C-alpha positions as CSV (number, residue, x, y, z in Angstrom):
1,M,32.1,-42.4,-4.8
2,D,31.0,-43.1,-1.3
3,S,27.2,-43.8,-1.1
4,S,26.9,-41.7,2.1
5,R,28.2,-38.7,0.2
6,V,25.7,-39.2,-2.6
7,V,22.9,-39.4,-0.1
8,L,24.2,-36.3,1.7
9,A,24.4,-34.4,-1.7
10,L,20.9,-35.4,-2.5
11,Q,19.6,-34.3,0.8
12,E,21.4,-30.9,0.4
13,Q,19.9,-30.6,-3.0
14,L,16.4,-31.2,-1.7
15,K,16.9,-28.8,1.2
16,W,18.0,-26.0,-1.2
17,R,15.1,-26.8,-3.5
18,D,12.7,-26.5,-0.7
19,R,14.3,-23.3,0.5
20,R,14.1,-21.8,-3.0
21,K,10.4,-22.7,-3.2
22,R,9.7,-21.0,0.1
23,V,11.6,-17.9,-0.9
24,E,9.8,-17.7,-4.3
25,E,6.4,-18.1,-2.5
26,R,7.4,-15.3,-0.1
27,I,8.4,-13.0,-3.0
28,R,5.0,-13.8,-4.6
29,Q,3.2,-12.8,-1.4
30,V,5.2,-9.6,-1.1
31,R,4.5,-8.6,-4.7
32,A,0.7,-9.3,-4.2
33,R,0.7,-7.1,-1.1
34,K,2.6,-4.4,-3.0
35,Q,0.0,-4.5,-5.7
36,Y,-2.8,-4.3,-3.1
37,F,-1.3,-1.3,-1.4
38,R,-0.6,0.4,-4.7
39,K,-4.3,0.1,-5.5
40,E,-5.2,1.4,-2.0
41,L,-2.9,4.3,-2.4
42,E,-4.5,5.3,-5.8
43,T,-8.0,5.0,-4.2
44,T,-6.9,7.2,-1.3
45,R,-5.3,9.8,-3.6
46,G,-8.5,9.9,-5.6
47,K,-10.6,10.5,-2.4
48,I,-8.2,13.2,-1.3
49,A,-8.6,15.0,-4.6
50,Q,-12.4,14.7,-4.4
51,F,-12.5,16.1,-0.8
52,G,-10.0,18.8,-1.7
53,A,-12.2,20.0,-4.6
54,L,-15.3,19.8,-2.3
55,I,-13.5,21.9,0.4
56,A,-12.4,24.4,-2.2
57,S,-16.0,24.7,-3.4
58,F,-17.2,25.3,0.1
59,R,-14.5,27.9,0.7
60,G,-15.5,29.6,-2.5
61,R,-19.1,29.7,-1.5
62,A,-18.3,30.9,2.0
63,G,-16.1,33.7,0.7
64,R,-18.8,35.0,-1.7
65,A,-21.6,34.8,0.9
66,G,-19.6,36.4,3.7
67,I,-20.2,33.4,5.9
68,R,-16.5,33.2,6.9
69,S,-16.4,36.8,8.2
70,Q,-19.7,36.4,10.1
71,G,-18.6,33.1,11.7
72,S,-15.3,34.5,12.9
73,E,-17.0,37.5,14.5
74,S,-19.5,35.4,16.4
75,L,-16.6,33.5,18.0
76,R,-15.1,36.6,19.6
């Protein structure tokens, strides 16, 4: 075999190895971001549920006390 071909083959092998390492690192970064955003989404969903329950309780109190009907009349 020609020595220049061997050197070229080794260089190509190193190039593909480096490329593979970069791709694997990028995949690891994307997975980490995905996990972070998944946690953020769950936190946000929990807060939405809490605020939804809070608003429902305010609406329930307002309906019983007649605040809602008084407030709409004062705006007219």
